[in-house]
All heavy atoms as an XYZ file, in Angstrom:
624
protein
N     -25.355     13.280      2.759
C     -24.821     12.226      1.920
C     -23.303     12.322      1.850
O     -22.617     11.321      1.797
C     -25.456     12.295      0.513
C     -24.800     11.334     -0.426
C     -26.927     12.080      0.592
N     -22.783     13.534      1.895
C     -21.335     13.734      1.781
C     -20.589     13.040      2.922
O     -19.577     12.376      2.686
C     -21.021     15.231      1.769
C     -19.568     15.539      1.777
N     -18.771     15.320      0.674
C     -18.757     16.028      2.738
C     -17.528     15.666      0.971
N     -17.499     16.104      2.213
N     -21.096     13.190      4.147
C     -20.403     12.590      5.285
C     -20.533     11.073      5.283
O     -19.638     10.372      5.748
C     -20.918     13.188      6.589
C     -20.565     14.632      6.744
C     -21.545     15.606      6.678
C     -19.255     15.013      6.919
C     -21.213     16.943      6.807
C     -18.904     16.347      7.056
C     -19.890     17.323      6.991
N     -21.642     10.566      4.763
C     -21.783      9.115      4.644
C     -20.781      8.561      3.639
O     -20.212      7.489      3.847
C     -23.208      8.764      4.226
C     -24.220      9.062      5.288
C     -25.642      8.904      4.784
O     -25.877      8.772      3.600
N     -26.586      8.912      5.712
N     -20.550      9.289      2.549
C     -19.572      8.867      1.538
C     -18.164      8.850      2.135
O     -17.406      7.910      1.939
C     -19.649      9.810      0.339
C     -18.714      9.469     -0.786
C     -18.909      8.323     -1.552
C     -17.641     10.295     -1.093
C     -18.059      8.003     -2.585
C     -16.795      9.978     -2.133
C     -17.001      8.843     -2.877
O     -16.160      8.539     -3.904
N     -17.829      9.904      2.891
C     -16.508      9.944      3.519
C     -16.356      8.842      4.564
O     -15.279      8.267      4.720
C     -16.261     11.304      4.157
C     -15.950     12.364      3.129
O     -15.522     12.061      2.028
N     -16.178     13.608      3.498
N     -17.421      8.534      5.275
C     -17.375      7.453      6.250
C     -17.175      6.111      5.594
O     -16.430      5.259      6.097
N     -17.821      5.907      4.455
C     -17.650      4.657      3.714
C     -16.202      4.536      3.208
O     -15.599      3.468      3.280
C     -18.633      4.606      2.538
C     -18.693      3.293      1.804
S     -17.671      3.094      0.323
C     -17.937      4.534     -0.622
N     -15.643      5.646      2.733
C     -14.262      5.609      2.249
C     -13.282      5.377      3.391
O     -12.263      4.701      3.209
C     -13.936      6.908      1.523
C     -14.667      7.114      0.212
C     -14.284      8.446     -0.403
C     -14.402      5.989     -0.754
N     -13.563      5.924      4.560
C     -12.714      5.663      5.716
C     -12.773      4.187      6.095
O     -11.763      3.595      6.487
C     -13.131      6.545      6.895
C     -12.157      6.529      8.021
C     -10.888      7.050      7.871
C     -12.507      5.978      9.233
C      -9.980      7.022      8.909
C     -11.614      5.940     10.278
C     -10.344      6.471     10.122
N     -13.945      3.563      5.942
C     -14.070      2.122      6.169
C     -13.240      1.321      5.175
O     -12.615      0.325      5.549
N     -13.212      1.756      3.911
C     -12.376      1.085      2.903
C     -10.905      1.205      3.286
O     -10.135      0.255      3.160
C     -12.637      1.663      1.493
C     -11.647      1.113      0.484
C     -14.055      1.371      1.048
N     -10.514      2.371      3.786
C      -9.134      2.562      4.246
C      -8.813      1.614      5.393
O      -7.741      0.985      5.407
C      -8.915      4.005      4.679
C      -7.563      4.326      5.295
C      -6.462      4.186      4.254
C      -7.561      5.702      5.903
N      -9.734      1.475      6.341
C      -9.494      0.570      7.477
C      -9.433     -0.887      7.021
O      -8.613     -1.659      7.536
C     -10.566      0.765      8.543
C     -10.529      2.102      9.272
C     -11.678      2.196     10.259
C      -9.201      2.314      9.958
N     -10.270     -1.259      6.055
C     -10.189     -2.620      5.505
C      -8.845     -2.847      4.813
O      -8.254     -3.926      4.909
C     -11.328     -2.889      4.521
C     -12.619     -3.266      5.168
C     -13.790     -2.620      4.824
C     -12.676     -4.257      6.134
C     -14.992     -2.964      5.416
C     -13.861     -4.607      6.739
C     -15.028     -3.955      6.380
N      -8.354     -1.837      4.127
C      -7.066     -1.949      3.450
C      -5.931     -2.158      4.459
O      -5.081     -3.030      4.282
C      -6.811     -0.692      2.619
O      -5.522     -0.694      2.077
N      -5.938     -1.376      5.517
C      -4.912     -1.511      6.562
C      -5.022     -2.868      7.245
O      -4.012     -3.526      7.516
C      -5.024     -0.354      7.577
C      -4.137     -0.595      8.785
C      -4.673      0.964      6.918
N      -6.251     -3.310      7.507
C      -6.447     -4.615      8.140
C      -5.945     -5.745      7.247
O      -5.352     -6.710      7.733
C      -7.922     -4.823      8.466
N      -6.171     -5.635      5.936
C      -5.662     -6.654      5.018
C      -4.140     -6.681      5.003
O      -3.530     -7.750      4.966
C      -6.187     -6.412      3.600
C      -7.576     -6.953      3.407
O      -8.016     -7.775      4.237
O      -8.232     -6.566      2.419
N      -3.514     -5.514      5.040
C      -2.051     -5.479      5.077
C      -1.520     -6.117      6.354
O      -0.543     -6.859      6.327
C      -1.550     -4.037      4.952
C      -1.750     -3.364      3.609
C      -1.257     -1.922      3.677
C      -1.052     -4.111      2.502
N      -2.161     -5.820      7.465
C      -1.738     -6.400      8.740
C      -1.951     -7.905      8.781
O      -1.196     -8.625      9.418
C      -2.487     -5.738      9.898
C      -2.002     -4.348     10.209
C      -0.582     -4.342     10.736
O      -0.239     -5.198     11.570
O       0.182     -3.477     10.294
N      -2.988     -8.394      8.100
C      -3.278     -9.828      8.078
C      -2.416    -10.580      7.066
O      -2.478    -11.800      7.001
C      -4.755    -10.050      7.763
N      -1.632     -9.859      6.280
C      -0.755    -10.501      5.313
C      -1.338    -10.613      3.919
O      -0.724    -11.202      3.047
N      -2.509    -10.038      3.692
C      -3.126    -10.041      2.368
C      -2.670     -8.786      1.622
O      -3.416     -7.817      1.480
C      -4.652    -10.084      2.469
C      -5.163    -11.245      3.246
N      -5.075    -12.539      2.783
C      -5.756    -11.314      4.465
C      -5.602    -13.357      3.681
N      -6.013    -12.636      4.722
N      -1.417     -8.829      1.157
C      -0.767     -7.653      0.595
C      -1.478     -7.152     -0.657
O      -1.753     -5.960     -0.797
C       0.712     -7.964      0.276
C       1.453     -8.402      1.538
C       1.398     -6.782     -0.380
C       1.600     -7.355      2.580
N      -1.788     -8.059     -1.580
C      -2.363     -7.638     -2.863
C      -3.774     -7.087     -2.699
O      -4.146     -6.101     -3.342
C      -2.350     -8.798     -3.860
C      -0.955     -9.273     -4.166
C      -0.552    -10.563     -3.860
C      -0.021     -8.419     -4.737
C       0.728    -10.991     -4.121
C       1.262     -8.825     -5.004
C       1.637    -10.119     -4.696
O       2.907    -10.520     -4.949
N      -4.574     -7.702     -1.832
C      -5.930     -7.210     -1.615
C      -5.900     -5.845     -0.923
O      -6.669     -4.946     -1.264
C      -6.747     -8.211     -0.808
C      -8.207     -7.822     -0.721
C      -9.071     -8.904     -0.138
N      -8.569     -9.363      1.157
C      -8.990    -10.444      1.763
N      -9.908    -11.206      1.218
N      -8.497    -10.795      2.933
N      -5.000     -5.665      0.028
C      -4.867     -4.373      0.696
C      -4.409     -3.286     -0.251
O      -4.912     -2.159     -0.214
N      -3.469     -3.623     -1.126
C      -2.999     -2.652     -2.120
C      -4.095     -2.324     -3.127
O      -4.254     -1.169     -3.528
C      -1.766     -3.185     -2.835
N      -4.882     -3.323     -3.519
C      -5.976     -3.086     -4.465
C      -7.062     -2.215     -3.827
O      -7.611     -1.326     -4.490
C      -6.558     -4.410     -4.930
N      -7.369     -2.444     -2.559
C      -8.346     -1.601     -1.872
C      -7.861     -0.161     -1.774
O      -8.633      0.780     -1.956
C      -8.643     -2.147     -0.478
C      -9.606     -3.312     -0.398
C      -9.672     -3.857      1.025
C     -10.985     -2.887     -0.856
N      -6.573      0.009     -1.510
C      -6.046      1.368     -1.431
C      -6.058      2.039     -2.801
O      -6.349      3.233     -2.907
C      -4.632      1.371     -0.845
C      -4.099      2.756     -0.619
C      -4.628      3.540      0.393
C      -3.089      3.269     -1.403
C      -4.159      4.821      0.604
C      -2.612      4.546     -1.198
C      -3.142      5.329     -0.192
N      -5.756      1.292     -3.856
C      -5.819      1.859     -5.214
C      -7.252      2.255     -5.561
O      -7.480      3.322     -6.150
C      -5.286      0.856     -6.219
N      -8.224      1.428     -5.180
C      -9.622      1.775     -5.421
C     -10.009      3.004     -4.594
O     -10.747      3.875     -5.079
C     -10.520      0.594     -5.067
N      -9.512      3.091     -3.388
C      -9.775      4.244     -2.538
C      -9.243      5.522     -3.170
O      -9.909      6.557     -3.169
C      -9.139      4.020     -1.166
C      -9.297      5.103     -0.120
C     -10.757      5.187      0.313
C      -8.411      4.814      1.065
N      -8.045      5.456     -3.744
C      -7.476      6.628     -4.410
C      -8.295      7.034     -5.631
O      -8.378      8.224     -5.957
C      -6.032      6.359     -4.828
C      -5.005      6.352     -3.709
C      -3.629      6.057     -4.279
C      -5.001      7.667     -2.969
N      -8.885      6.058     -6.316
C      -9.718      6.389     -7.466
C     -11.023      7.060     -7.048
O     -11.586      7.834     -7.816
C     -10.023      5.142     -8.294
C      -8.847      4.727     -9.127
O      -8.127      5.562     -9.649
N      -8.637      3.433     -9.238
N     -11.496      6.773     -5.845
C     -12.759      7.371     -5.381
C     -12.558      8.763     -4.781
O     -13.404      9.627     -4.937
C     -13.419      6.457     -4.355
C     -13.965      5.188     -4.960
S     -14.878      4.233     -3.759
C     -13.755      2.866     -3.513
N     -11.454      8.977     -4.093
C     -11.207     10.282     -3.484
C      -9.702     10.487     -3.344
O      -9.026      9.747     -2.636
C     -11.892     10.375     -2.125
C     -11.899     11.764     -1.578
C     -13.062     11.969     -0.666
C     -13.127     13.449     -0.315
N     -14.383     13.794      0.284
N      -9.192     11.511     -4.003
C      -7.752     11.711     -4.082
C      -7.150     12.317     -2.818
O      -5.936     12.406     -2.717
C      -7.402     12.605     -5.289
C      -7.586     11.915     -6.614
C      -9.040     11.878     -7.056
O      -9.836     12.695     -6.639
N      -9.378     10.912     -7.897
N      -7.942     12.698     -1.851
C      -7.402     13.255     -0.613
C      -6.562     12.214      0.127
O      -5.647     12.556      0.883
C      -8.519     13.825      0.295
C      -7.941     14.668      1.430
C      -9.370     12.724      0.875
C      -7.340     15.951      1.000
N      -6.842     10.941     -0.122
C      -6.078      9.874      0.527
C      -4.693      9.684     -0.095
O      -3.933      8.830      0.339
C      -6.867      8.563      0.499
C      -8.076      8.598      1.382
C      -9.337      8.739      0.846
C      -7.951      8.516      2.759
C     -10.463      8.788      1.658
C      -9.064      8.566      3.581
C     -10.316      8.706      3.029
N      -4.373     10.514     -1.087
C      -3.039     10.476     -1.685
C      -1.961     10.833     -0.668
O      -0.808     10.448     -0.811
C      -2.985     11.419     -2.889
C      -1.797     11.332     -3.813
C      -1.719      9.939     -4.434
C      -1.888     12.371     -4.906
N      -2.356     11.544      0.388
C      -1.401     11.873      1.451
C      -0.884     10.623      2.154
O       0.196     10.649      2.740
C      -2.046     12.801      2.484
C      -2.314     14.185      1.973
C      -3.601     14.649      1.795
C      -1.259     15.029      1.667
C      -3.845     15.922      1.320
C      -1.478     16.298      1.194
C      -2.771     16.747      1.021
O      -3.003     18.007      0.545
N      -1.630      9.550      2.119
C      -1.200      8.306      2.752
C      -0.370      7.426      1.821
O       0.175      6.420      2.256
C      -2.421      7.519      3.226
C      -3.268      8.187      4.295
C      -4.500      7.348      4.575
C      -2.473      8.395      5.548
N      -0.299      7.766      0.554
C       0.407      6.938     -0.427
C       1.884      6.724     -0.089
O       2.381      5.608     -0.268
C       0.241      7.515     -1.828
N       2.630      7.728      0.378
C       4.035      7.449      0.740
C       4.178      6.394      1.839
O       5.112      5.594      1.816
C       4.574      8.799      1.200
C       3.712      9.794      0.517
C       2.353      9.163      0.445
N       3.248      6.380      2.782
C       3.297      5.379      3.856
C       3.082      3.984      3.281
O       3.808      3.043      3.612
C       2.241      5.700      4.935
C       2.206      4.618      5.982
C       2.505      7.053      5.538
N       2.095      3.844      2.393
C       1.850      2.562      1.747
C       3.048      2.156      0.901
O       3.445      0.999      0.882
C       0.590      2.623      0.873
C      -0.666      2.261      1.597
C      -1.271      3.159      2.468
C      -1.251      1.025      1.433
C      -2.419      2.829      3.132
C      -2.406      0.682      2.097
C      -2.984      1.594      2.955
O      -4.109      1.247      3.615
N       3.629      3.102      0.183
C       4.780      2.808     -0.671
C       5.946      2.263      0.143
O       6.528      1.231     -0.201
C       5.201      4.074     -1.430
C       6.437      3.891     -2.255
C       6.396      3.167     -3.434
C       7.641      4.440     -1.855
C       7.536      2.991     -4.192
C       8.780      4.274     -2.605
C       8.726      3.546     -3.779
N       6.272      2.924      1.216
C       7.400      2.478      2.047
C       7.091      1.128      2.694
O       7.949      0.239      2.734
C       7.744      3.547      3.109
C       8.727      3.008      4.132
C       8.299      4.779      2.441
N       5.858      0.954      3.177
C       5.486     -0.314      3.798
C       5.601     -1.467      2.799
O       6.165     -2.519      3.108
C       4.065     -0.244      4.356
C       3.602     -1.536      4.957
C       3.977     -1.897      6.232
C       2.803     -2.399      4.229
C       3.562     -3.086      6.788
C       2.379     -3.602      4.772
C       2.759     -3.945      6.053
N       5.058     -1.276      1.590
C       5.098     -2.339      0.590
C       6.512     -2.584      0.084
O       6.900     -3.719     -0.172
C       4.161     -2.009     -0.573
C       2.673     -2.021     -0.225
C       1.866     -1.507     -1.399
C       2.223     -3.400      0.178
N       7.289     -1.529     -0.064
C       8.665     -1.690     -0.547
C       9.526     -2.434      0.472
O      10.230     -3.368      0.114
C       9.269     -0.323     -0.853
C      10.611     -0.330     -1.563
C      10.456     -0.917     -2.959
C      11.178      1.060     -1.647
N       9.434     -2.055      1.728
C      10.268     -2.689      2.746
C       9.748     -4.054      3.167
O      10.517     -4.980      3.386
C      10.378     -1.805      3.977
C      11.203     -0.558      3.675
C      11.663      0.097      4.899
N      12.752     -0.701      5.464
C      13.207     -0.537      6.674
N      12.675      0.343      7.459
N      14.192     -1.268      7.119
N       8.426     -4.173      3.300
C       7.866     -5.415      3.811
C       7.687     -6.492      2.771
O       8.028     -7.650      3.005
N       7.173     -6.128      1.618
C       6.838     -7.142      0.621
C       7.980     -7.391     -0.362
O       8.193     -8.519     -0.781
C       5.584     -6.719     -0.144
C       5.118     -7.736     -1.125
N       4.686     -8.994     -0.740
C       5.047     -7.708     -2.469
C       4.358     -9.681     -1.812
N       4.560     -8.922     -2.869
N       8.695     -6.345     -0.724
C       9.772     -6.512     -1.702
C      11.094     -6.854     -1.038
O      12.111     -6.945     -1.706
C       9.904     -5.256     -2.551
S       8.435     -4.943     -3.539
N      11.087     -7.026      0.270
C      12.241     -7.493      1.048
C      13.486     -6.665      0.778
O      14.508     -7.162      0.334
C      12.510     -8.971      0.787
N      13.382     -5.387      1.054
C      14.546     -4.513      0.923
C      15.594     -4.895      1.965
O      15.277     -5.095      3.123
C      14.175     -3.059      1.159
S      13.534     -2.232     -0.256
N      16.815     -4.979      1.516
C      17.944     -5.196      2.417
C      18.892     -4.040      2.181
O      19.431     -3.873      1.090
C      18.640     -6.540      2.132
C      19.823     -6.715      3.045
C      17.661     -7.685      2.291
N      19.053     -3.192      3.169
C      19.903     -2.030      3.025
C      21.340     -2.379      3.375
O      21.614     -3.222      4.196
C      19.393     -0.887      3.906
C      18.059     -0.370      3.480
C      16.908     -0.766      4.126
C      17.956      0.493      2.409
C      15.679     -0.300      3.735
C      16.732      0.967      1.999
C      15.590      0.578      2.657
N      22.276     -1.707      2.717
C      23.688     -1.932      2.956
C      24.262     -3.081      2.148
O      25.362     -3.539      2.410
N      23.521     -3.561      1.136
C      23.963     -4.678      0.306
C      23.918     -4.232     -1.147
O      23.001     -3.536     -1.559
C      23.037     -5.908      0.501
C      23.443     -7.043     -0.426
C      23.070     -6.362      1.941
N      24.886     -4.640     -1.917
C      24.871     -4.346     -3.346
C      25.541     -3.020     -3.673
O      25.954     -2.267     -2.791
N      25.662     -2.727     -4.971
C      26.384     -1.528     -5.385
C      25.673     -0.224     -4.996
O      26.317      0.783     -4.747
C      26.468     -1.658     -6.905
C      25.380     -2.599     -7.284
C      25.190     -3.505     -6.111
N      24.345     -0.226     -4.927
C      23.617      0.983     -4.556
C      23.255      1.012     -3.072
O      22.661      1.964     -2.594
C      22.328      1.096     -5.388
C      22.522      1.246     -6.888
C      21.179      1.250     -7.594
C      23.284      2.516     -7.201
N      23.586     -0.031     -2.363
C      23.271     -0.099     -0.942
C      21.889     -0.649     -0.642
O      21.463     -0.655      0.491
N      21.184     -1.104     -1.690
C      19.834     -1.646     -1.516
C      19.675     -2.851     -2.424
O      20.102     -2.831     -3.571
C      18.760     -0.598     -1.888
C      17.381     -1.187     -1.763
C      18.886      0.641     -1.037
N      19.067     -3.918     -1.889
C      18.759     -5.088     -2.720
C      17.258     -5.332     -2.647
O      16.678     -5.398     -1.579
C      19.503     -6.319     -2.213
C      19.300     -7.528     -3.137
C      20.011     -8.741     -2.619
N      19.319     -9.173     -1.388
C      19.856     -9.983     -0.494
N      21.053    -10.443     -0.661
N      19.180    -10.326      0.588
N      16.630     -5.440     -3.829
C      15.189     -5.652     -3.911
C      14.887     -7.013     -4.509
O      15.662     -7.527     -5.311
C      14.531     -4.593     -4.799
C      14.538     -3.164     -4.323
C      13.984     -2.259     -5.411
C      13.716     -3.016     -3.079
N      13.743     -7.554     -4.158
C      13.232     -8.750     -4.805
C      12.376     -8.272     -5.975
O      11.232     -7.883     -5.809
C      12.399     -9.562     -3.815
C      11.916    -10.863     -4.391
O      11.916    -11.059     -5.608
N      11.510    -11.755     -3.525
N      12.953     -8.271     -7.191
C      12.271     -7.692     -8.341
C      11.033     -8.479     -8.756
O      10.106     -7.921     -9.327
C      13.234     -7.570     -9.521
C      14.210     -6.439     -9.354
C      15.532     -6.696     -9.068
C      13.776     -5.133     -9.458
C      16.427     -5.657     -8.906
C      14.653     -4.086     -9.283
C      15.990     -4.349     -9.013
N      10.984     -9.766     -8.460
C       9.791    -10.554     -8.762
C       8.576    -10.025     -8.023
O       7.500     -9.836     -8.604
N       8.727     -9.777     -6.724
C       7.626     -9.225     -5.942
C       7.312     -7.786     -6.342
O       6.155     -7.369     -6.326
C       7.944     -9.275     -4.446
C       7.801    -10.660     -3.877
O       7.213    -11.535     -4.497
N       8.345    -10.870     -2.706
N       8.335     -7.035     -6.711
C       8.126     -5.654     -7.130
C       7.291     -5.599     -8.404
O       6.353     -4.810     -8.509
C       9.459     -4.967     -7.331
C       9.425     -3.474     -7.639
C       8.833     -2.720     -6.466
C      10.813     -2.973     -7.954
N       7.584     -6.471     -9.361
C       6.817     -6.517    -10.620
C       5.403     -7.024    -10.372
O       4.445     -6.500    -10.924
C       7.563     -7.384    -11.660
C       6.695     -7.658    -12.872
C       8.862     -6.708    -12.073
N       5.271     -8.035     -9.523
C       3.958     -8.586     -9.203
C       3.064     -7.549     -8.517
O       1.856     -7.533     -8.733
C       4.133     -9.792     -8.280
C       3.250    -10.948     -8.663
C       3.491    -12.151     -7.796
N       4.807    -12.733     -8.058
C       5.630    -13.179     -7.118
N       5.297    -13.135     -5.860
N       6.794    -13.682     -7.445
N       3.662     -6.685     -7.731
C       2.900     -5.657     -7.027
C       2.388     -4.595     -7.992
O       1.357     -4.000     -7.772
C       3.764     -5.030     -5.947
C       3.091     -4.235     -4.857
C       2.038     -5.091     -4.163
C       4.126     -3.763     -3.863
N       3.085     -4.383     -9.081
C       2.571     -3.461    -10.106
C       3.424     -2.273    -10.195
O       3.220     -1.211    -10.552
């Protein structure tokens, strides 16, 4: 049963990545959050998701502004 559970969670991870690639940002992020609630070993992937969502969805522009970064705060708040 243990390996079936891990296989199901790996499928949830693949669905999350597929949703991100298809442009369904919120559904992919929600699937990953649910995945983290089921098994915390996937926390190792959280920095990758964080950087992807920050750069891709929040439209980071580096080299602009007083801190060298400009964010779209509306999308950042909507993402959670």
